[in-house]
Every structure is written in structure tokens, then in C-alpha cells.
C-alpha atoms as one frame of an Amber mdcrd trajectory, in Angstrom:
protein
 -17.144 -11.461  -3.062 -14.391 -11.097  -5.632 -16.900  -9.585  -8.064 -18.012
  -7.068  -5.430 -14.380  -6.059  -4.931 -14.001  -5.462  -8.662 -17.287  -3.545
  -8.772 -16.393  -1.547  -5.657 -19.614  -2.574  -3.913 -18.759  -1.902  -0.280
 -22.381  -2.273   0.860 -22.554  -5.841  -0.430 -19.008  -6.958   0.360 -18.673
  -6.349   4.106 -21.968  -8.052   5.076 -21.103 -10.989   2.814 -17.837 -11.476
   4.687 -19.639 -11.368   8.036 -22.029 -14.054   6.776 -19.234 -16.177   5.308
 -17.251 -16.077   8.555 -20.360 -17.001  10.538 -20.778 -19.997   8.223 -17.241
 -21.180   8.975 -15.382 -19.857   5.936 -11.590 -19.696   6.185 -10.472 -16.065
   6.741  -7.247 -16.680   4.788  -9.233 -17.997   1.826 -11.468 -14.922   1.848
  -8.401 -12.706   1.912  -6.592 -14.525  -0.884  -9.390 -15.639  -3.180 -11.719
 -12.651  -2.831  -9.921  -9.514  -1.644  -6.401  -9.959  -3.027  -7.579 -11.651
  -6.215 -10.207  -8.952  -6.724  -7.710  -6.125  -6.267  -5.301  -7.887  -8.637
  -8.058  -7.842 -11.240  -8.701  -4.148 -10.543  -4.981  -3.489 -11.021  -5.053
  -5.310 -14.360  -8.086  -3.307 -15.494  -6.308  -0.091 -14.496  -3.161  -1.125
 -16.382  -5.269  -1.749 -19.508  -6.989   1.665 -19.184 -10.339  -0.040 -18.628
 -10.525   1.305 -15.081  -9.564   4.792 -13.948  -8.831   6.298 -10.543 -12.491
   6.653  -9.421 -13.150   2.931 -10.055  -9.902   1.906  -8.371 -10.727   4.078
  -5.369 -14.190   2.514  -5.027 -12.685  -0.965  -5.037  -9.980   0.010  -2.561
 -12.546   1.486  -0.191 -14.651  -1.649  -0.441 -11.621  -3.724   0.510 -10.845
  -1.426   3.436 -14.362  -1.956   4.789 -13.982  -5.694   4.272 -10.620  -5.766
   6.047 -12.106  -4.022   9.069 -14.314  -7.100   9.442 -11.739  -9.680   8.415
  -8.549  -8.453  10.143  -9.441  -9.624  13.696 -10.243 -13.116  12.404  -6.990
 -13.238  10.439  -5.104 -12.367  13.628  -6.951 -15.080  15.571  -5.968 -17.727
  13.040  -2.349 -16.587  12.890  -2.360 -15.382   9.285   0.669 -13.156   8.815
   0.597 -10.098   6.542   2.701 -10.110   3.379   4.938  -7.571   5.131   4.772
  -4.195   6.847   4.967  -1.028   4.776   5.592   2.380   6.335   3.983   4.946
   4.053   4.005   8.735   3.986   4.264  11.956   2.026   7.693  13.513   2.518
   8.542  16.607   4.545   7.143  19.856   3.162   4.410  18.165   1.101   0.775
  17.992   2.250  -0.711  16.048  -0.667  -2.192  12.683   0.211  -4.690  11.451
  -2.409  -2.179   9.257  -4.243  -0.604   8.115  -0.979  -3.985   7.127   0.440
  -4.877   5.146  -2.665  -1.574   3.270  -2.597  -2.081   2.504   1.089  -5.501
   1.022   0.396  -4.167  -0.983  -2.555  -1.312  -2.369  -0.448  -3.740  -3.352
   2.310  -5.901  -5.056  -0.282  -2.820  -6.995  -1.410  -2.296  -8.354   2.096
   0.267  -5.906   3.491   0.111  -4.244   6.887   0.298  -0.501   6.225   1.500
   2.092   8.728   0.419   5.425   7.248   2.349   8.347   8.742   0.330  10.935
   6.827   1.859  14.001   5.204   4.843  16.276   5.898   6.836  13.352   7.332
  10.450  13.987   8.311  13.252  11.517   7.536  13.616  10.813  11.266   9.937
   9.887  11.596  10.234   7.464   8.690  13.308   5.904  10.330  11.703   5.656
  13.748   8.509   4.100  12.425  10.396   1.584  10.291  12.332   0.469  13.382
   9.274   0.365  15.666   7.127  -1.583  13.222   9.715  -3.974  11.786   8.996
  -2.642   8.311  10.096  -4.511   5.221   9.353  -1.495   3.010   9.175   2.266
   3.299   7.145   4.039   0.608   7.718   7.755  -0.019   5.318  10.010  -1.894
   5.832  13.539  -3.239   3.647  15.667  -5.492   5.725  18.853  -5.546   9.067
  19.170  -7.302  10.147  21.395  -4.408   9.816  18.479  -1.972  11.772  15.954
  -4.017  14.981  16.861  -2.109  13.185  15.682   1.059  12.709  12.326  -0.660
  16.451  12.235  -1.341  17.201  13.152   2.275  14.955  10.358   3.533  16.619
   7.745   1.332  20.014   9.032   2.499  18.917   8.701   6.132  18.102   5.029
   5.594  21.346   4.413   3.764  23.267   6.152   6.541  21.964   4.141   9.467
  18.491   2.798   8.892  17.310  -0.705   9.756  19.016  -3.433   7.748  17.133
  -4.973   4.829  14.478  -2.241   4.642  13.702  -1.334   1.029  12.749   2.242
   0.133  10.437   2.881  -2.812   9.321   6.225  -4.227   6.559   7.670  -6.375
   4.486  10.739  -7.157   3.660  12.960 -10.096   7.084  14.632 -10.523   9.097
  11.505  -9.666  10.735   9.435 -12.405  12.607   6.165 -12.492  15.805   8.059
 -13.307  15.347  10.246 -10.220  14.683   7.169  -8.079  17.939   5.606  -9.253
  19.861   8.848  -8.747  18.894   9.055  -5.052  19.544   5.380  -4.366  15.942
   4.230  -3.912  15.243   0.513  -4.260  12.375   1.062  -6.668   9.971   3.457
  -8.375   6.270   3.033  -9.103   4.357   5.319 -11.479   0.941   4.378 -10.047
  -0.805   2.408  -7.301  -1.050  -0.830  -9.265   2.657  -0.747 -10.057   3.419
   0.029  -6.400   1.704  -3.196  -5.327   3.630  -5.240  -7.877   6.886  -3.584
  -6.815   6.197  -4.175  -3.115   5.497  -7.841  -3.761   8.677  -8.299  -5.766
  10.819  -6.614  -3.109   9.512  -8.694  -0.194   9.500 -11.974  -2.131
């Protein structure tokens, strides 16, 4: 199953999980040893420039299909997610390809992801973080003209958001220096780095 994650073979992976569960396999072991481990390998391949976005997307979609099968069994056995991440593209920005990929990668790494979509106001981010008990809020922007909305969202959390919620940022025009300047808790240049950052912040 791990190999099918790495190869992005959704058609083989989901039925294999159904069969494994029917045979009494531990849902937590499937999650950790197949899905998370497979996506970790995909992230390593991406970091080494051996995989590119199309390959990463195939793997992420395979994991999403697998999680649709596995998630109810994980809930039955009391397996808790690594943490809840509220994710969205900031107000004024309608781009979502990078956001969607990061959401899939985070799910594959064992996080519960609440995807608010695009054009998300600071208040919606705040409300969702409160309602879902989020550990992390992840902001995406593709346009330089919407970077001030990212700053406004971080400021909203600093001015009265839930305690202990970390805010991370990313997107094509975003830099680590910008992230520091607006008071974000972290910056990720790509989906693989976002997963590593999320793990480090909730650890």
C-alpha cells in the first residue's frame, strides 16, 4: 500500500485498504505505515527534485481516496488526528491549486483539515479556528495584492484569536521575511515543507 501511495495508484490503493480492513488489519497501522509513510517518501522525492507537482498531486489524491475508506474506522477505534488545521486562501484571492495540494498533503500526514476555500475573511478564519479547536491556521495567497489580507488575518489572531493557535503562511509571492514581518508563526515554500512545519508546530 505504501508503494501505491508513492506511485499515486488510487485504483489499487483504496480497494487494498478495504480488503486489509476486512482481514482485520489495524486502521492506525495502515494510516501510519502506508499512508503517512508513503506521503513522507513523496515529500522526500519532491525535495530532491525527483518528483514534481503532477506526481505529488497523484499521490495526494490516492491518499484522499484511501482516507475516505479509512477515516470511519479510525474514528471507531479512537485514533486521534495529529491536529486540526484550518486552511484557506485569503480575502480577495481566488486561487486554490496550491492550497488544495497542501490540504491533501496535510490529510495524508494525519491532520484533520478544515478547508474554507478561497476569498476567506479574517473573521471567518477566526470563527472556524474557534469552532473546530484548531491547532494551526494555514493562509495561502498567490497575488501580491492580497498579501495585506494575510497580514490582516495574522493581526486578527494576535488581537483576540484563540490561545495557542499557530498561523502559518505560504504562496508564490510570500517569503520568509514577509512572514516574520507580519508576525506569522512560520512560512512554507511548498506543500512538503508545509507538512514538516505543521508537524513541528504541533509537536
